[in-house]
N, C-alpha and C positions, 0 to 999 in steps of 0.2 A: 786737238789734243796737244800738239807741240806748242801752239800759242799760249794755251792755258798753263803748261809747264813753265814756259818762259816768263809769263806774267807772275806766276807764283814765286819763281826764283828771284825775280827782280824785286818783288814785294819783301821777300825774306832778306835780301841784301839791304834794302832801304831800312828795314827794322833793325838789323844788326849794326850796320856801318854808318847810320845817319845820326845826327844830333837830335832828331825828332823823336827818338825812342821813348822819352818820358811822356809825350802827349800822343803817342801812336794810337792807342785805343780810342781816345776821344776823336781824333782825326778820322779813323776808320768808321766810327759810328756816325759822324757827321756826313761822310761821303755815302754811307749806306742810306741815310735818310734822304739825301738829295739826289740819289741815283735815279736816272730816268733812262728808259730803254731808247735805243737809237732806231729811228724809223728811216728807211731808205728814201721815202718820199720827201722827208724833211732835208736830207742830205742833198738831194738833187736840186732842190730849190734854194739852197743857202748860197748867197752870193760870195760869202767869205771864202769859200773853197776855191774861187778863181783868183784870189789875191795871194801875194806872198805870205808865208806863215810868219807871223810876228813872234819875236822873242820877248817875253815879259809882258806885263800888263799894257794893253792897248785898248783905247776906247772903241767900242763897237764889236769887240771880239769876246765871246764867252771863254771861260777858262778851258773848256773842252776843245776849243778850236785854235789854241795857240800853244807854243812851247812853254814849259815851266821855267820859272826864274827863281833860283834859290833852293835850298834844301827842303823847306816845307812844301813848296809847290811840286818839287820832284816826287816827294812821297805821296802827295795827294794824287798826282798823275799815275803813280804806280798802283795805288788803291783803285782808281777808276779803271785802269787797264785790267786789273785782276777781276773786278766785279763784272766788267763787260765780257771778258773771255769766259768767265764762269757761267754767266747767263747764256752765252752762245753755246757753250758745251752742253749744258743741260737741255737747251732748246733743241739742238741737233740730235741729241740722244732720246728726245721725247720723254724726259724724266722730270720729276718735280724735285727742286732743291729743298731738302728737308733741314739743312743746317743754317742757311742764310735766308732771310734775316733771322738773327738770333731771337728766340722767343723765350720769355721768362716763364719759369714754372709757376703756375698760379699759387701753389702752396708756399712758394718763396716770397710772394709779393703781398701777402696779407699784412695789414697794418698792425703794429703793436703800440701800446701805450706805455708810458713810463710806469714801471712797477709790475708790468705783466711778466709772467713766467714763460720763458721760451723753451720748448722741449728740444733737447739735443739727442742725437743718436748715441747709443751706449758703446760705441766702438773706441774711438781714439781720444775722447774727451774726458775720460774718467781721471780723477785726481788721486794720486798715490801718496 
């Protein structure tokens, strides 16, 4: 619970105080698509865990196994930590995450052709 709150606070800080704010949603979506669960068996057999932690891009090291370099990579790492701790929290609570990954409403994704009439709700869109 505490790790998840810290990851959330770190992600919020990266969103507010980082120069990556304009591309944050695209970055978050990319990290969601490339997110893979961490398996203990894979960690135990990974030789890079025995080597010093590199700073910045280094041949032979995945991004997940090194320290971030620069604003963009720090934000990507914050997103990864958030997703990982969120997954861990829901796994430990034996609950299903109903919010992530985001799912589009099927009614919102239907295709429209040029000239089609698109129905709008009658609440806030009326012209006066």
